[in-house]
N, C-alpha and C positions, 0 to 999 in steps of 0.2 A: 504493500500500500504506500510505502514511503515515496515512491516515484511520482505518485499522483497527488499526494497531500500538499506538496509544496506549490502546486499550481494555483492554489487558492491565495498564496501569498502575493501574487501579482496585483490583486485588488486592494492590498493593504499597505502598499508602499506610500509613505507619507510625503507630502509636498508642502513646502513653506512658501506661501504666496506673499508677494510684495504688497505693501499697503497702498493700493491705488484704486481709484474708483472703478476702473474697467476690469481690473484683475487680469490684464492681458499678458503680463509677464510673471513667470514663476521660476524659482530655483529649486532643483531637486537635490536632496541630500541622501545619497545611497547609504544603506546600513553597512556595517563592517563585513568584510568577506575574507576568508582564509582559503587560499588556493592550494590544491595539491598538485603534484608534478603531472604535467601532461604527457610524460613519457615513462615507460616502465624501468628503464635503465637509470644508473646514476647520471645526474645532469652534468653535461659538458657544454659550456657556453662558448659559442663561436662569434656572437655579436651581441653587444650590450644595448640597453635602452639609452636613447639620446646620443648614440654614436654618430659621428660626423660621416655622412654619406653624400653622394653626388646629388645636389639640389634638394636634400631633405635630411632631417634628423631621423635616425632609426627609431621607429615607433614601437618596437617590441624587443624581445630577446630571441636570439637564434640558438637552437639546441641541436647538437651534433647527432648524426645517425651513427649508431653503434655498429651497423653493418657496413657503413661506408657508401652504400648504394641506395639506401632508403628501405622502405617496407616495414620500419619499426611501428609498433602499435602506438596510436595517438589516443589519449584518454581525455575525457572531460575534466577540467580543473575544478569544477564545483557543480552542485546540483543546478539544474536549469532545463532549458529546452532549446533545441536547434532552431534558431529563428530565421537564419538566412544561409543560403549556399550560393556561391558565385563560381562560375567556371569561366576562366579567361585564358588566353594564350600568352599573356604578358603579365606584368605586375605580380599580383599574388597567386596567379595560376588558379589551381583548385583550392578554394578556401571555404571555411565553415565558421559561422558565428553562433555562439551559444549564449543565450540571454539568461541571466540569473535573477532570482526574485529579490536579491539585495540591491538591485539597481545598477549592476555592472553587466558588461558583455565581454566574453573572451573570444579571441579570433585565432584560428589555426590556419596557416597559409602554406602554400607550395606543396600541398598534399598530392600523393600519387593517386589514391582512390579512396573510396569510402567503404564502410561495412556494407554487406550485401543489400539489406533492406533500404538503406539510404541511396545506394548506387542505383537500385531499380527505380526509385522515385525520380532521380535526376535524369536517367535515360528516357523515361516516359516524357518528361518535360522537354528534353532536347528534341525528341522526335515530334512532339506536338508543335514546337516553335520552328522546327527544321533549322536548328542552329546548334553548333558546338558550344558557343558562348551563351550563357544564360545567367540570370539572377533569379533565384527561387526563394520567395518569401514563404515562411511556414508559420503555423499557429502552435500554441503551447501543447495542444493535444496530438500533434503529428509525431514528434520525436522527443518526448521528455527523457532526460538523462540524469544519472546520478554522478556524483564526484567519483572519479576513477573509472567510469564506464568507457569501454572501448567504442570509438566512433569512426576512426579513419586510420589511414596508413601514411607514414612519412614519405615525402617525395622530393622532386626537383622540378616542379612545374612552374610556369610563369617566368619571371626574370631571375629566378634562382640560379646560382652558379655552382651548386653542389647540393647533394641531398641533405636536408635539414628541416627542422620545424621553425617557422617564424610564429612566435606566440605574442599576442597583445592582450592588454586589459584596458577596457574603455568604460567611461561613464555613459550609460545607455542613453540618457536624456540629453547630454551636452556634447557627445562625441569627443570628449576629452580623453586623451590617452594617458595612462599612468604607468609608473615603473612597477612591474610585477614583483620585483625584489622587495618592495614595501608591503606586500600582501601575502607573504608566507611561502613563496616559491622556494623550495629547498636547494638553494645554490650554495655550495661550499666555497668560501673566498676569504683567504687570510693573506693575500698578496697585495701589497701596496702598489699604486701606479708609479710610473717612471716619468720624470720630466725630461724630455729629449732635447728641446731647444727653447730658448727665450728670444723673443724679438723685441728690440727697443726702437721706439718711434720718437722722433722729435718734431714739434710743430711750432710755428710762430704764432703770434697773437691773432693773425688773420686766418689761422687754420690751415695754412699751407705747410706741406711736409718739408722739413729741413734735414731729416736724418732718419736712416733705417739701418739696423745692424742685427744680424742673427748670431746669437751666442749659443754654442753647444754646451749642454749640461756637464759633459765630461771635463770641460775647462772650468766652469763656474763652481762645480762641486768640490774641486781640490782645495781652493783657498777662497777667502772672502775678497771679492773683486769690487773695485770702484770703477764704474763706467762713466765716461764723460759724454754728455749729450749736448750737441749744438742746437739748442732750441729753447723756447720759452715754456713749452708744455711737454709733459712726458706721457707716452702711451706704452702699454705693455701687451705683448702677444705670447701665448703659451701653446707649445706643441707637446702633448702628453698622451700616453697610452697606458692601458691597464691589462691585467690578466686575472683569471680566477683559477682556483684549484681544479684539477682534473681536465685541464685544457691547455694546449700550447698556443692557441690563437691570441694575438694581440687584439684587444677590444678598446672601446672608448671609456673615458672617465665620466663621472657623474657631476662633480662640482669643482669650481675654482674660487678661491678667496685671495684677494689682493690687498695687502696691508702696505701702507706707506707712512713712515714715521709713526708706526704703532696704531694707526687708524685704519679700520676696514673701509676701503673706498669702493670695492667692487666684489660682488658675490653672485656668481652664476651657478644655478642648480637646475638640471634638466629632469626634475622629478615628475612633471606633468605639463601638458600643453594641449591646446586644441589642434586638431589635424590641419586646419587652415593656416596655422602659424608656422608650419614646418618649412614653408618656402623662404622664410626669413634667414635660413641658414647661410645664404650667400652674403648677407649683411653682417652676420655674426663672425664668420671666418675671414681671414685675410685671403680674399679671392685671388689676388695676383700672385701671392706666394704659392697657392695651390696650382694655378695655371703654369707657373714656372718650375714646378716640382721642387720647391724650396722647403716645403713642410706643410702640415695641416695645423695652422695656428688658430686657436680660439682668440678672437680679438677681445681684450679685456677693457675695451671702451666701446661705447655705443654710438653708431652712426645716426645722424638726425632722422633718416628714413627707416630705421630699424624699429619695428613695433613688437618684437619678440618679447613675451611676458615671462622670460626665464631669469631676469635680473632681479634678485632679491634686494640688492643694494647696488647703486651706480651713482655715487656722488660725483657731481660735475661730469656725468656720463662716463665715469671711470678715468677721466683725464686728470693730471696733477700738475699744478703750476710750480715750476722750479724757481727757487730763490738763488740769488747771486751768492757765491762763496759759501754755500751750505751743502753738506753731504746729506742726502736723503736716503734713509734705509728702506729697501724694498724687500718684502717677504711674500712669497707665493706658496699657497697650499693647494694641492690637488688631491681629490679623494674619489672613492667609488661608493656604491650603494651600501657597502658593508662596513663603512667607517674606517677603511684602510686609507691612510693619508701619507703623502710625501710632501716635503717642503724644500725650499731653497731661499737663500737670502743673499743680497748684494747691495752695494751702494751706488748711488747715482749723483753726479755733480753736473751742474750747468756749465757749459763752456761758451765762449764767444762764437758768433756766427754772423755771416752777412745775410740780411733779409733777402728772401727770394723775390725776384721781380717777375711779375706776370707778363712775359713777353710773347705769350701765345697769340698766334694770328688766326685762331680758330674762327670759323664762320658763326658758330652758335654757342651760346652758354645756356645749358639746361638747368632749370631750377626743379629739383625733384618733387617739390610739393605742388607744382603747377602743371597744367596741360601744355603741350608744346607741339608745334608743327614745323617740319622742315620741308621746303619745296624747292624744286627747280623745274626746268622745262619738261623733263621726262620722269620725275619721281616725286612722290609725296610720302613722308613718314609722319605719323601722328601718334603721340604718346599721351596717355591719360595721367592725371596726378598720381604720384606714388609709384610710378613705373620703376624709378631708380631709387637708390638708398641715399644718395648724396648729390650735390651739385657738381657739375663738371663741364668742361669745354669739349666740343667735337666739331667735326666738319664732314661734308659729303664728299665721298671719293668715287671716282669713275675709273673703269678699266675696260679696255676693249674685249669683247667676247667674240672670239673667232670661230666658234662652232657654227656649222651649217644649220643647226637646229635652234639657233639663237635669234630672237627678234628684238633684243635690246642689249646694251652694254651691261657689264656688271656695275652696279651702283649701290652704295651703302654708306654706312656711318663708321667713322674711325675716330678715336681708337675703339677696338672691339673688345676690350678687356673689362668693361663695366658690366657687372651682373644685373640682371633684369628680373623684376618681380612679376610683372603682368605682360600679357601679349600686347604688342603694338601693331598698328595698321601699316601695311606696305602697299602703295599704289604705284604701278609702273606703266608707262605709256610706250607702246611699240615704236621702234625707230623706222621700221619698214612695214609695209602692208602685209597683213596675214590673210591668206586665202580663207574665204568664208567657211569652207568645209573643215578647216584645221583649227578654227578658233577654240572649239571645245576640247581640242587636244593639247592646247597650250596651258602652261602653269607657271607659277612663280617659283623659281629655283633659288636655293640658298647655297652659296659656295662653301665647300669643305675641302681645303687643300687643292688638289688637282681635279677633284670631282665635285658633285653637287647632289643635293637631296631635293625632294618636292615638298613644298609647304602648301600645296593645293592652289586654290585661287579661282576667281570667277571674273568674267569680263563684263564691265558695265557699259560698254559701248565706246569708251575712251581709254579707260585704264583697266589693267588686270589688278585685282585687289586680293590681298591675303593678309594673314596675321602670323607673327612669330615671336619667340621669346629669347632671342639671342641677337646681339649686334653682329653685323657682317655685311656681305655683298649679295645682292639679289639680281636676277635677270629673268626675262621671259624666255622660256624654253619650250620646245615642241617634244611631245611624247606620243608617237603613234605606233609604238611597238608593244605588242601584247605580252603578257607574262609568259614564263616558261613552265612546263609540266614535265618532270623527268621521273620515270619509274625507278624506284629503289628496291622494293620487294614486289615484283609483279612479273608474271610469265603466263603463257597460254594455259599451262596446266597448273592450277592452284589447288589440286585435290589434297595435297599434303601440307599446305600452308595454313596458318591460323589467321593471317592478316595480309592486307596489301598496304603498301607505303609509297608515297610519291613526294618529290621535292617540288615546291612551288615558289617562284621567285620573280620579282619584277626587275626591269633594267634600271629603274630609278627608285631608290628607297623613299618611303613616305614618312614624314615626321610632322610634329605640330598638329595642325587641324586637317591635314591631308588624309583622305580615306585610305585605310589599309586594304590589302587584298581581300576581295570577297570570293568565296569559293562554294561550290555545291557539287555533290557527287550522287550518281544514281546507278542502281543495278536493276536492269530490266524495267527502267522507268520509275522505280521506287527510290525516293530519297534515302540516303544512308548517312549515318553519323561518321564524320571524319574528325579525328582529334588533331588539332593544330598545335605544333610546337614552334613558337616564334624563334627560339634560339637556333634551331636546326633548319627552319623553313620547310618542315615536313608536315604532311597530313597522313593519318593512318586510320584504317578501318579494320576492326576486329570482326571476323566473320561470326554471324549469329546463327542460332539454331534454325531460324525460319528459311535460311537459304538452302534450297534443295541441291542435290547432286545433279550434274549435267552442265549444259552450256548456258552461259549468261553474258549479257551485254553490259559493258561498263561505260559510263559517260562522266567526265569531270569537266567542270566549267570554272574558270578563274578570271576575274575581272579586276582591273586596277583603278586607280583614282581618276583617270581620264577616260574610263569606260572602254578601254581596250580589252577585248576578251579572247581567251585561248580555250580551245576545246581539245580534250583527249578522248578518243573513242577506241574501244577495243573489245574483244570477246575473250572469255576465259572459261575453263571447265573446272567444276568442283567434283 
C-alpha cells in the first residue's frame, strides 16, 4: 500500500501566498527531502554540481558507470511518480523526471533505456506521434515509484561523451536546480580542491584594463609573494579544481571566498540557481582566457551585465581600490560541497602606470544595457538590451566570399571574442540577383575557420534574415544539395540480423535556429521507429515481432533545413 498512500500527499503541499489583493503570485516552500543513491554501486563522481561547462553551469552531478559501457540499474532517489519522459537525440538524450510529494523533482538523463513497462509506454507514444523525439507527460497514477525502485538503465544518449548518469534535483514549482550533495546523496569526499592558477587584473578609474598576469599556484604556494599591480583597482580570477573519493576525475569547486585586508569582499557559492540563469556563465568566467586556452578562471568580480544570483557577497562588485604605498593582503579560499577547503595568501602593492588612452577608431560603441543597430549598404545587425555583459567598441568587417554558391561577401562584427547572452538579428542583402527558383535554397551562413554552418534564414523580399548567438562573419549561401543516406548495417538478406542502421548527414551543419535533419522510414509503407544518435549521425531500427519473414520494401526519406530531400529505396528479406 505504501506506493499509493503517498499520492495523497500531493494535495497537501503547503503554499505561502504573498499578501496582495489579487493573490496572483505565490512562493512554494518544499518540505525536506532525503535522497538515496540513484545507482546500486558505490558512487563515483565524474562531474560536480555548478561545474564550469561550455555556455552553462553543470546543473547536476554525473555518476560513473561501473561497467564502463552503461547498463547499470538506475533507481528512484525518493518516493514519487514518473511525471515526464523526454526522448531526444541531443542534450539529455533519454531522460526521466520523477516528481516527489515534498515539492522536489529529480531528473535522470543520458539513459540507455527504461524498464520494460515504461519502455512499452514510450514506444506506443512514439508510434502514435510517428517520431523518435517525444515528450511524454504522465499522471501520478501511471508510474508511482518508491525510493530505491528500479526505473531505467544507465547510458550514453544525447550529448553525453561517455556512459554515465546525469542526476539533478529541482524545485518543482520554480524550476530551480539544487546541489544534490545538500540533500543526502551518499558521496564520499575528504579531498580538498586545488588552486591551479590566480589571475591578477589591474584597472584604472575609468574601468579600462591596465594589467593582467597569470600566476601558477606552484610558485605562489612556496613563499609569500608580493605582486605589484599597475592600476588603481584590483580584480582577482581563480582557476581551481576538485576531486572526490572513489574517482580520478577532476571536477568543479562549489564556492570561492575572497578576503582583502581581512575583509570578505566576494563570496561565490553555486548551491542553487534557476535554469534560466545558467547562460550567465560567460559573464562569470574570464571568457578570453578560456578562448585562448589560458585556464578556466572564475572571475571574482562582477561585470555590470552579469545578473547571476550566485554572489552571496560582492562589495564594490568584488573590485578593490588600491592605496598608494600600502601592501594589501589577499586571501582566497576555495571549497567543495563537503566543506573541504584550500587557501592561498599573497600581497598586492600598487605601482605607477601610464593611463591608457582610448585611441580606438572603432565605428561603434555598444552600451550593453541599450538596444543597438549596426547598418551598412548590405547588412543590418540588431541587438536587444542585455545582449552583452559589458560595454565595448566594435566595427563591421567585410571579406570577399569567392564561393560559387555565395550571393554576398562575408560580413560581420569584430572583435569576435565578446560573449553573447541572447540571439541577435542578422539581415543580409544579396550583392547579385538570385534566380527565383533558388531563393528558398539560400540561407545565412556563419563562418567557422575555412568552412561554415547554416543559421537558417528567411527572405523578406530585400534581405535574408536570421538570428545567432555568436559574433563573427555571415554570408548568403546556396544549398541545393540533398542529405546523404549511407547503409551501415543493411544487406539484401537480413534474416539473421536484429536491426538495420544507416548514417544520415547533410553537407552543411545546422546550428542556432536552423532546422535539423528530418527523417522518416517505412517498411512496406508502414512507418517504423528509427532511433537517432546525433553524435554518430546514425539512425537505427530494431526489428519487431510484427515483421513477418519474407521480402519487404524499405523507404527512408531525409530532408534538410532548405527542404532538400534524399530518398533511399531498397528491398530486403527476413
